Structures are given as C-alpha cells and as structure tokens.
C-alpha positions as CSV (number, residue, x, y, z in Angstrom):
1,X,-30.7,-1.1,-45.3
2,X,-32.1,1.2,-47.9
3,X,-35.8,1.2,-48.8
4,X,-35.0,0.4,-52.5
5,X,-33.0,-2.7,-51.3
6,X,-36.1,-3.9,-49.4
7,X,-38.2,-3.2,-52.5
8,X,-35.9,-5.3,-54.7
9,X,-35.9,-8.1,-52.1
10,X,-39.7,-8.1,-52.0
11,X,-40.0,-8.2,-55.7
12,X,-37.8,-11.3,-55.8
13,X,-39.7,-12.8,-52.9
14,X,-43.1,-12.1,-54.6
15,X,-41.8,-13.5,-57.8
16,X,-40.8,-16.7,-56.1
17,X,-44.1,-17.0,-54.3
18,X,-45.8,-16.5,-57.6
19,X,-44.4,-19.8,-58.8
20,X,-46.8,-21.5,-56.4
21,X,-49.4,-21.2,-59.2
22,X,-47.6,-23.6,-61.4
23,X,-47.0,-26.1,-58.6
24,X,-50.6,-26.0,-57.6
25,X,-51.9,-26.4,-61.1
26,X,-49.8,-29.5,-61.7
27,X,-50.3,-31.2,-58.3
28,X,-53.8,-30.1,-57.1
29,X,-57.2,-29.4,-58.3
30,X,-57.1,-25.8,-57.0
31,X,-58.1,-23.3,-59.8
32,X,-55.2,-20.9,-60.3
33,X,-56.3,-19.3,-63.6
34,X,-54.4,-21.5,-66.1
35,X,-56.1,-22.9,-69.2
36,X,-56.3,-26.6,-69.8
37,X,-54.4,-26.4,-73.1
38,X,-51.5,-28.8,-73.7
39,X,-47.9,-27.7,-73.6
40,X,-45.9,-26.4,-76.7
41,X,-43.7,-29.4,-76.9
42,X,-44.7,-32.6,-78.9
43,X,-47.4,-34.6,-77.3
44,X,-50.6,-33.5,-75.7
45,X,-49.3,-33.2,-72.1
46,X,-51.3,-31.0,-69.8
47,X,-50.3,-29.5,-66.5
48,X,-51.9,-32.4,-64.5
49,X,-50.0,-35.1,-66.5
50,X,-46.8,-36.8,-65.4
51,X,-44.8,-34.3,-67.5
52,X,-46.8,-31.4,-66.0
53,X,-46.1,-32.7,-62.5
54,X,-42.3,-32.9,-63.3
55,X,-42.4,-29.3,-64.3
56,X,-44.5,-28.6,-61.2
57,X,-41.5,-29.6,-59.2
58,X,-39.4,-27.0,-61.1
59,X,-42.0,-24.4,-60.2
60,X,-41.6,-25.4,-56.5
61,X,-37.8,-25.3,-56.8
62,X,-38.1,-21.7,-58.2
63,X,-39.9,-20.7,-55.0
64,X,-37.1,-21.9,-52.9
65,X,-34.4,-20.3,-55.0
66,X,-36.1,-16.9,-55.2
67,X,-36.8,-16.9,-51.5
68,X,-33.0,-17.6,-50.9
69,X,-32.1,-14.8,-53.3
70,X,-34.4,-12.4,-51.4
71,X,-32.9,-13.4,-48.1
72,X,-29.4,-12.8,-49.5
73,X,-30.4,-9.2,-50.4
74,X,-31.9,-8.7,-46.9
75,X,-28.7,-9.9,-45.4
76,X,-26.5,-7.8,-47.7
77,X,-24.8,-10.8,-49.2
78,X,-23.6,-10.8,-52.8
79,X,-24.5,-14.5,-53.3
80,X,-28.1,-13.4,-53.9
81,X,-27.1,-12.7,-57.5
82,X,-26.2,-16.3,-58.2
83,X,-29.5,-17.5,-56.8
84,X,-31.4,-14.8,-58.8
85,X,-29.7,-16.0,-62.0
86,X,-30.3,-19.7,-61.4
87,X,-33.9,-19.0,-60.3
88,X,-34.6,-17.0,-63.4
89,X,-33.1,-19.7,-65.7
90,X,-35.1,-22.5,-64.0
91,X,-38.2,-20.3,-64.0
92,X,-37.9,-19.8,-67.8
93,X,-37.4,-23.6,-68.3
94,X,-40.5,-24.2,-66.2
95,X,-42.7,-21.6,-67.9
96,X,-41.9,-21.6,-71.6
97,X,-43.2,-25.1,-72.5
98,X,-46.5,-24.1,-70.9
99,X,-46.8,-20.7,-72.6
100,X,-50.3,-21.5,-74.0
101,X,-51.5,-22.6,-70.6
102,X,-50.3,-20.0,-68.2
103,X,-52.1,-16.8,-67.3
104,X,-50.9,-13.3,-68.2
105,X,-49.2,-12.7,-64.8
106,X,-47.0,-15.7,-65.4
107,X,-46.0,-14.3,-68.8
108,X,-45.1,-11.0,-67.0
109,X,-43.0,-13.1,-64.6
110,X,-41.1,-14.6,-67.5
111,X,-40.3,-11.1,-68.7
112,X,-39.0,-10.3,-65.2
113,X,-36.8,-13.4,-65.4
114,X,-35.3,-12.1,-68.7
115,X,-34.8,-8.7,-67.1
116,X,-33.1,-10.2,-64.0
117,X,-30.7,-12.2,-66.3
118,X,-29.9,-9.2,-68.4
119,X,-29.3,-6.9,-65.4
120,X,-27.0,-9.4,-63.7
121,X,-25.1,-10.5,-66.8
122,X,-24.5,-7.4,-68.9
123,X,-22.2,-4.6,-67.7
124,X,-24.8,-1.9,-68.2
125,X,-27.0,-3.8,-65.7
126,X,-24.8,-2.5,-62.9
127,X,-26.6,0.8,-63.1
128,X,-29.8,-1.0,-62.0
129,X,-28.2,-2.8,-59.1
130,X,-26.4,0.4,-58.1
131,X,-29.6,2.4,-58.2
132,X,-31.2,-0.1,-55.8
133,X,-27.9,-0.1,-53.8
134,X,-27.8,-3.9,-54.0
135,X,-24.8,-5.8,-52.7
C-alpha cells in the first residue's frame, strides 16, 4: 500500500475520531471546547438537552462510519467511498445546527466533509483519488 493511501485513511480515521467531541459534549460533563450557546434551529436547545443528545448519537454514528471508511482504504476496497459519502453527509447534519456552539476545529471538519463529498461526486474529483492512489 502506498504512503499516500495510508495518509488518506488516517485523515478519515482522525476525522471520525474527532466526532467524539460532539458526543462527549452532549452526553457528559467533559469540557471539549464548545460554547454553551443554543443551536441555530428554533428553540433554545443546547448540546446537553434532549435534542442535543439525539444529535450526539449522530456524532457517535459518524465515528463508526468514518472508521469503517478508513478500514476500507486500508483493505484496498472500493466500498470505502460509500462510507465516506454517508459519513460526510451525516456529519454535516450533526454539525450544522450547532454552528454557533462548536469550536473552530469542528468547523474545519465540516469543510472536510464538503471536500469529501465534492471529490467523490464530481468527475474532476477523480484526480484527487488518483493522486492518493485510492481504490
């Protein structure tokens, strides 16, 4: 396996593990750097509310999906792409309502989600996957 493939797999793995912050914020009292502002949707829901905990489950699901995507790359399987797309979509759904609450690193992760979706869905994105010699 090529070094660039490992790098791409590690980026997806790290991105997935980064979702732990949203889960921890909504389900524990561990300080992860989020503010205590309410979400962008109607109502004054915060990350530790019932709505926040529901979204916290989405953050947890993202961890699993991105770990699977990373494993797919390590194994040289093409199904990693479907997991990366689904993970990125779920990640955006989990992050965007909490845009006022999340820290800068999470916002950068949302940009990575958009980049993953674009690379995997538009024809020009094949140049990126070819560069990393991804299956």
